[in-house]
N, C-alpha and C positions, 0 to 999 in steps of 0.2 A: 427548462426554465428553473431558475433558482428561486426558492421561496423564502430563503433566509440568508442574509450576509451579516456577519459580525466582524467589525474591525476593532483591534485593540492595540494601544501603544503603552509602553511601560511608564511614561510620565508626560506631563503637558508642556514642559519647557526644557530645551536643550541648548548647549553651548558648543562652540567650535571645538573639535577634538573628541566629542562624545559620540556614543553609538545610540541609535534609535532601534528598538526592537519592535517590529510590526508583525502582528499575527492576524490572519484572515481565516475565519471559520465559515463554513457554508453548509447548507442543506439544500439539495437539489431534488426536484421532482423527476428530472431526467438526467442521467449521467451523459457522458460523451458530448460535452460542450466546453467552451472556454470562458474563463473569468479574466477580465482585464483589471490590472492593478497598477495604479499610477500615483506618483507623488508630484505635486505642483508647488512651485515657489510662490512668493507673495504676488508676483505679476502674472500668475497662471501659466508660467512656462514649465513644461514637463522636465523634471530633473531625474526621474527614475521611472521605469515601467517594466512590467513583466506580464506575460500571459500564462495563466495556469490552466492546463487541460484537466478537466474533471472526469475521472473514470469511476467514480462511486457516488452514491447518493448523499453521503455525509463525509466531510473531510476538512483539512486545513492546509494552509500555506503560510510560511513565515519567512521573514528575511531580516537581516541586520544590516543597517546602513551606517557608515561612519562619516561624520561631518568633517572631512579633511581635504576636500578638493575644491577647485574654483567654483563649481556649481553650487556649493553650499555657503558662499560668501554673503548672500543677501539675508539680512536680519528681517524678521517679520513672521507673519502667520502662513504656515504651510498647510496644504490640504492633501490628505490621503484619500483616494477614491477607488472603489472597486465596483464593477458592474459586469453583467452578462449580456449576451446577444439580444435578449428579450427586453432589456432596459431596467431590470432590477438593479438598484444602485444604493450604495452606502458611502457616506463620507464622514471623516473625522478630521480634526485640526490640531496642530501643535505650534508652539512658538519656538523660533530659533534665534539665538543671540550670537552673532558673529563677533570676533575680536575687534576692538576699536583700533584703527591704525595708529 
């Protein structure tokens, strides 16, 4: 079971063509489990996901996503969520502003 999940992003509002840096830090009571990491668009559609296998009691996972594909065309509030098999969950949000056609 994870007893602590911390999610961080480098800013609150992004525009098309920019990069978002997302970092996940965790402290686990038991290693050898999986953390699920997902980004949802404003309609709750999954636009990115990754599973992170935990092999230590403390660690981190980070990724950089670029807003340059069709999945990032929807402006609005995006949710970043991380959770383990036991249900420990953390969410953060950011705004995305797509280019006006």
